[in-house]
C-alpha positions in Angstrom: -38.2 179.1 169.4 -37.1 178.8 173.4 -36.3 175.0 173.5 -33.8 172.7 174.8 -32.4 171.7 171.6 -32.3 175.4 170.0 -31.0 176.7 173.2 -28.4 179.7 171.9 -28.9 178.5 168.3 -30.3 180.0 165.4 -33.3 178.5 163.3 -35.0 178.4 160.2 -38.4 179.6 160.0 -41.0 179.7 157.1 -42.9 182.8 157.3 -45.9 184.7 155.6 -45.9 188.3 154.1 -49.3 189.5 154.4 -49.7 193.3 152.7 -51.5 195.7 154.8 -53.0 198.9 153.3 -54.1 201.4 155.7 -57.9 201.2 156.8 -59.6 203.6 155.9 -63.0 204.8 158.1 -66.1 205.9 155.8 -69.5 205.4 158.2 -70.7 204.4 161.6 -73.5 201.7 161.9 -76.1 201.9 164.8 -77.9 199.0 166.0 -80.5 198.6 168.3 -82.1 195.9 170.5 -85.2 193.8 169.7 -87.2 190.9 170.7 -85.5 189.0 168.0 -82.0 190.1 168.5 -80.2 193.5 167.4 -81.2 195.0 163.9 -79.5 198.2 162.0 -80.8 201.2 162.8 -79.0 203.9 160.6 -75.7 204.6 159.0 -73.9 207.3 158.6 -71.6 208.2 156.2 -68.4 210.4 156.0 -68.7 213.4 153.4 -66.2 212.1 151.1 -66.9 209.0 149.9 -64.0 207.4 147.2 -64.7 205.9 144.2 -63.6 202.7 145.0 -65.9 202.7 148.0 -68.9 203.4 145.5 -67.9 200.8 143.1 -68.0 198.2 146.2 -72.1 199.1 146.0 -72.4 198.1 141.9 -72.3 194.6 140.1 -71.3 196.1 136.8 -70.0 199.7 137.6 -69.1 200.5 133.8 -72.7 199.5 132.9 -74.1 201.1 135.6 -75.6 205.0 135.9 -73.3 205.4 138.7 -76.2 207.3 141.1 -75.2 205.5 144.7 -74.9 209.0 147.3 -75.2 211.1 144.4 -77.6 213.1 146.5 -75.7 212.4 149.6 -72.5 213.9 148.4 -73.6 216.6 146.2 -73.3 219.3 148.9 -69.6 218.3 149.8 -68.3 218.0 146.3 -66.3 220.1 144.4 -64.6 220.0 141.2 -61.3 220.8 142.5 -58.5 218.0 141.6 -58.9 214.6 140.0 -60.4 211.3 140.8 -57.8 209.4 142.6 -58.6 205.8 142.3 -56.4 204.1 145.4 -55.7 200.3 143.6 -54.4 197.6 145.5 -51.4 197.7 144.0 -50.6 193.9 143.9 -54.5 193.0 142.8 -55.0 196.0 140.4 -58.8 196.0 141.8 -60.7 199.3 142.0 -63.3 198.2 144.4 -62.8 198.9 147.9 -63.2 195.6 150.7 -66.0 196.9 153.3 -66.3 195.6 156.6 -67.6 196.4 160.1 -65.4 196.6 163.0 -67.0 196.5 166.5 -66.9 199.6 168.9 -66.4 198.5 172.4 -66.7 200.6 175.9 -68.2 203.8 177.2 -71.7 205.3 176.7 -73.2 204.8 173.1 -72.7 209.0 172.6 -69.2 208.0 173.6 -68.7 205.0 170.8 -70.8 207.4 167.9 -68.0 210.5 169.1 -65.0 208.1 169.0 -65.7 206.3 165.5 -66.7 209.9 164.0 -63.2 211.4 165.1 -61.5 208.5 162.5 -63.8 209.6 159.6 -61.9 210.1 156.4 -58.6 208.8 158.2 -56.1 206.1 157.5 -55.6 203.8 160.3 -52.1 202.1 159.3 -51.4 198.6 160.5 -48.6 199.9 163.3 -51.4 201.6 165.3 -53.2 198.2 165.6 -50.6 195.7 165.6 -46.9 195.4 167.4 -43.6 193.1 166.5 -43.3 190.3 168.5 -47.4 190.1 169.2 -49.6 187.1 168.9 -52.4 187.6 166.6 -55.7 185.3 165.4 -56.4 185.6 161.4 -59.5 184.9 160.0 -60.5 184.1 156.3 -61.5 181.3 154.1 -59.7 178.4 152.5 -58.9 176.8 149.4 -61.4 174.8 148.1 -61.5 171.4 147.4 -59.3 171.3 144.3 -56.6 171.8 146.2 -55.8 168.1 148.0 -56.9 164.4 147.7 -56.7 164.1 143.6 -59.1 166.2 142.6 -58.2 168.2 139.4 -60.7 170.8 137.5 -63.2 169.6 135.1 -63.2 170.6 131.3 -64.7 173.8 130.4 -68.0 173.0 129.5 -68.8 170.9 132.6 -72.5 171.7 133.9 -73.1 172.8 137.5 -69.2 173.4 138.5 -65.9 172.5 137.5 -64.0 173.1 140.7 -65.7 169.3 142.0 -65.3 165.4 142.1 -66.9 163.6 139.0 -67.5 160.2 138.5 -66.0 158.4 141.5 -66.0 154.7 139.7 -68.3 152.0 138.3 -71.3 150.7 139.8 -69.5 147.3 140.4 -67.2 146.7 141.7 -69.4 148.3 144.4 -67.4 150.4 146.4 -64.8 153.6 145.7 -61.3 152.7 144.8 -58.7 153.8 147.2 -57.1 156.0 143.6 -60.4 158.2 143.2 -60.0 161.9 143.9 -62.2 162.9 147.3 -63.1 165.9 148.3 -62.8 166.7 151.7 -61.6 168.3 155.2 -61.0 172.1 153.4 -63.0 173.4 150.6 -64.1 177.3 151.0 -64.6 176.9 154.4 -64.4 180.2 157.1 -62.0 179.6 159.7 -60.0 181.1 162.3 -56.2 180.8 163.2 -55.0 181.2 166.7 -51.9 182.6 167.8 -49.9 183.8 164.7 -46.9 185.3 165.6 -45.9 189.0 164.5 -42.2 188.5 163.3 -42.4 192.4 161.4 -43.9 195.1 161.1 -43.1 197.2 157.8 -44.1 200.8 156.8 -43.6 201.6 152.9 -40.6 204.1 152.4 -38.9 203.1 155.3 -35.7 200.7 155.8 -38.2 198.3 157.8 -40.1 197.9 154.3 -36.5 195.8 153.0 -35.3 192.7 153.9 -32.1 194.6 155.7 -31.6 193.3 158.9 -29.1 194.2 161.5 -26.7 191.3 160.6 -27.3 191.1 157.2 -27.1 195.2 155.4 -27.6 193.7 152.0 -29.7 196.7 149.8 -32.5 194.2 148.9 -36.2 194.6 148.7 -38.8 191.8 150.7 -40.2 190.9 147.6 -38.3 187.8 146.3 -36.3 187.7 142.4 -39.2 187.3 140.4 -42.3 188.4 142.4 -44.1 186.3 144.8 -45.9 183.4 142.9 -49.5 184.3 141.9 -49.3 187.4 143.5 -46.9 190.2 142.7 -44.6 192.7 144.2 -45.0 193.9 148.0 -45.2 197.7 147.8 -47.7 198.8 150.4 -47.0 198.3 154.2 -47.1 194.3 155.6 -46.5 192.4 158.3 -44.8 189.6 158.6 -46.2 186.3 160.4 -44.6 183.1 161.4 -45.9 180.0 159.4 -48.5 180.0 156.5 -52.4 181.4 156.5 -55.4 180.4 155.1 -56.7 181.1 151.8 -54.9 181.2 148.3 -52.4 184.0 147.2 -54.6 187.8 147.0 -57.3 186.3 149.1 -58.5 189.1 151.5 -58.0 188.4 155.4 -59.2 190.0 158.5 -56.7 190.3 161.4 -57.6 190.8 164.4 -56.0 190.8 168.5 -55.4 187.5 170.1 -58.4 187.7 172.4 -56.6 185.8 175.6 -54.0 186.8 177.4 -50.5 185.4 176.2 -48.6 184.0 178.9 -46.3 181.1 177.1 -42.7 181.3 176.8 -43.1 181.4 172.6 -45.5 183.9 173.1 -43.5 186.2 174.6 -40.2 185.5 173.3 -38.6 188.6 171.4 -37.6 187.7 167.7 -34.4 188.8 166.3 -34.2 188.6 162.5 -31.2 187.9 161.3 -31.5 186.7 157.5 -34.3 187.1 155.4 -34.2 185.0 152.0 -35.4 186.7 148.7 -34.2 184.3 146.5 -36.6 183.2 143.5 -39.5 181.2 144.7 -40.3 179.6 141.0 -37.1 177.3 141.5 -34.5 176.4 143.4 -33.4 179.6 144.9 -29.9 180.3 143.8 -29.1 183.9 144.2 -30.6 187.0 146.5 -30.0 189.7 144.5 -30.2 190.2 141.1 -26.6 192.1 141.2 -25.4 188.9 142.9 -26.6 187.0 140.0 -24.6 189.6 137.5 -21.4 189.2 139.1 -22.1 185.3 138.7 -23.1 185.0 135.2 -22.1 188.0 133.7 -23.6 190.8 131.9 -24.7 188.8 128.8 -25.7 185.6 130.5 -27.6 187.6 133.0 
């Protein structure tokens, strides 16, 4: 931060680690203008579609006949090799998340050629975002249970259990201040602007660890015991200043900032000196398991 109180001083910031496995382009959608607005004209799919993409088109993959894209991909199928399902490592999820990204600039033919050039190719996070950049984060917020004293109702509750039920008696004919009230945030689609990227990390490189130029202790970015309600970060990730919308494991959309950034905070170059990897379940006394073993001894640790 470039402010008077912190001039030539170090500061401590809370950050969010967002795991960003590479995107894979599996198709291109064409739109046509109609009197009622845009309408999808046609969809062209890539030659080889992985199983996690096909799973997205089924509610229950195990009980289905698994016939999606069978005629389309028959001419490209080979018996060589086994089916490799890329699970989202932290989620153990076999269904791929699908989304459309608009292609801008040039003629329609140039847009199609550009999209076609990315078919079946991986797009890593560092091809889109860079360190010290300001980005926008789009996601769905937590439900009403997160605030105002709301708790989950019993198992047999009718019409949902993440709700507020009785809010008081008939008389006194007013709602007491002690009654839980749903409000302000509850499963809403929200966009947060201007989140600064502190770090972009690639799997297998030193950037994926918590080693900095000033702290050479060998330690992984995952804190001791793992991230609560998430686990271990194994894919590429970005470190963003502050918090993000939604609970753990919920998918987020990242985009470039729509406006040109001119503020000193946005243009500031960040130098990370220390990354805390102590346990997030308790008070967090030790940075690594080796440090804990050295303090307690072999039997206690």
